[in-house]
TORTIDREN-523257 format. One record per residue (C-alpha): residue number from 1; residue in one letter; z, y, x. Coordinates in steps of 0.25 Angstrom, whole numbers, plus 5000, padded with zeros to 4 digits. Last residue first. Layout:
N
+-----+-----+------+------+------+
:   n : res :    w :    v :    u :
+-----+-----+------+------+------+
: NUM :   A :    Z :    Y :    X :
...
+-----+-----+------+------+------+
This chain:
95
+-----+-----+------+------+------+
:   n : res :    w :    v :    u :
+-----+-----+------+------+------+
:  95 :   A : 5075 : 5037 : 4965 :
:  94 :   A : 5063 : 5046 : 4969 :
:  93 :   E : 5071 : 5054 : 4979 :
:  92 :   E : 5077 : 5042 : 4986 :
:  91 :   K : 5062 : 5036 : 4987 :
:  90 :   R : 5058 : 5048 : 4994 :
:  89 :   M : 5049 : 5059 : 4988 :
:  88 :   S : 5044 : 5071 : 4996 :
:  87 :   G : 5036 : 5065 : 5008 :
:  86 :   E : 5023 : 5066 : 4999 :
:  85 :   E : 5015 : 5054 : 5004 :
:  84 :   H : 5026 : 5045 : 5010 :
:  83 :   S : 5037 : 5049 : 4999 :
:  82 :   I : 5027 : 5046 : 4988 :
:  81 :   R : 5022 : 5033 : 4994 :
:  80 :   A : 5036 : 5028 : 4996 :
:  79 :   L : 5039 : 5031 : 4982 :
:  78 :   L : 5028 : 5024 : 4975 :
:  77 :   I : 5024 : 5011 : 4983 :
:  76 :   E : 5038 : 5008 : 4990 :
:  75 :   D : 5046 : 5013 : 4978 :
:  74 :   C : 5039 : 5005 : 4968 :
:  73 :   V : 5040 : 4993 : 4978 :
:  72 :   P : 5055 : 4995 : 4978 :
:  71 :   G : 5056 : 4996 : 4963 :
:  70 :   S : 5048 : 4983 : 4961 :
:  69 :   S : 5035 : 4976 : 4959 :
:  68 :   L : 5026 : 4987 : 4956 :
:  67 :   M : 5020 : 4991 : 4942 :
:  66 :   V : 5018 : 5006 : 4943 :
:  65 :   I : 5010 : 5012 : 4931 :
:  64 :   V : 5004 : 5025 : 4933 :
:  63 :   I : 4999 : 5033 : 4921 :
:  62 :   D : 4988 : 5044 : 4919 :
:  61 :   C : 4982 : 5041 : 4933 :
:  60 :   Q : 4975 : 5049 : 4943 :
:  59 :   A : 4984 : 5047 : 4955 :
:  58 :   A : 4992 : 5035 : 4951 :
:  57 :   A : 4984 : 5023 : 4956 :
:  56 :   E : 4979 : 5031 : 4968 :
:  55 :   E : 4994 : 5033 : 4972 :
:  54 :   P : 4996 : 5018 : 4972 :
:  53 :   L : 4986 : 5017 : 4983 :
:  52 :   D : 4973 : 5009 : 4985 :
:  51 :   V : 4967 : 5010 : 4970 :
:  50 :   V : 4962 : 4999 : 4961 :
:  49 :   E : 4954 : 5004 : 4949 :
:  48 :   I : 4956 : 4995 : 4937 :
:  47 :   G : 4943 : 4991 : 4930 :
:  46 :   Y : 4949 : 4979 : 4925 :
:  45 :   S : 4942 : 4970 : 4935 :
:  44 :   R : 4948 : 4979 : 4946 :
:  43 :   L : 4962 : 4974 : 4942 :
:  42 :   R : 4959 : 4961 : 4949 :
:  41 :   D : 4959 : 4968 : 4963 :
:  40 :   T : 4972 : 4975 : 4961 :
:  39 :   K : 4981 : 4963 : 4966 :
:  38 :   N : 4972 : 4964 : 4979 :
:  37 :   K : 4978 : 4977 : 4983 :
:  36 :   T : 4992 : 4972 : 4984 :
:  35 :   R : 5000 : 4985 : 4983 :
:  34 :   N : 4994 : 4988 : 4970 :
:  33 :   W : 4986 : 5000 : 4964 :
:  32 :   A : 4979 : 5001 : 4951 :
:  31 :   L : 4971 : 5012 : 4944 :
:  30 :   V : 4969 : 5010 : 4929 :
:  29 :   Q : 4960 : 5016 : 4919 :
:  28 :   H : 4964 : 5013 : 4906 :
:  27 :   G : 4956 : 5005 : 4896 :
:  26 :   A : 4966 : 4995 : 4890 :
:  25 :   D : 4960 : 4985 : 4900 :
:  24 :   A : 4964 : 4994 : 4911 :
:  23 :   L : 4978 : 4994 : 4906 :
:  22 :   R : 4978 : 4979 : 4905 :
:  21 :   A : 4973 : 4978 : 4919 :
:  20 :   A : 4984 : 4987 : 4924 :
:  19 :   M : 4995 : 4979 : 4917 :
:  18 :   P : 4989 : 4966 : 4922 :
:  17 :   A : 4989 : 4970 : 4936 :
:  16 :   G : 5003 : 4977 : 4935 :
:  15 :   M : 5011 : 4965 : 4931 :
:  14 :   I : 5007 : 4955 : 4942 :
:  13 :   G : 5003 : 4965 : 4952 :
:  12 :   T : 4996 : 4978 : 4950 :
:  11 :   G : 5005 : 4989 : 4955 :
:  10 :   I : 5002 : 5003 : 4953 :
:   9 :   F : 4994 : 5006 : 4941 :
:   8 :   G : 4988 : 5019 : 4939 :
:   7 :   I : 4983 : 5022 : 4924 :
:   6 :   T : 4972 : 5031 : 4919 :
:   5 :   R : 4974 : 5031 : 4904 :
:   4 :   S : 4965 : 5028 : 4892 :
:   3 :   T : 4970 : 5032 : 4879 :
:   2 :   T : 4969 : 5023 : 4868 :
:   1 :   M : 4968 : 5028 : 4853 :
+-----+-----+------+------+------+
């Protein structure tokens, strides 16, 4: 029995794009975001919805996969947005 999930995929570079494509091929709904927008273009042919913000890739998903290039990039993309939007979590508090 296969259960279809809605999956947010943040980071669709060398590793992330094929992973997101395989998930879509397996029947999951995938929402993808990447810092370099044109790297998501090829994913549309798999039925993947490309979103403008990483928050959109996670907002209505059962699972979120983050495949970014490094820890500092994760901090920049994930934590900087949280502290900017909510004003309550700083990088130091999240560590």
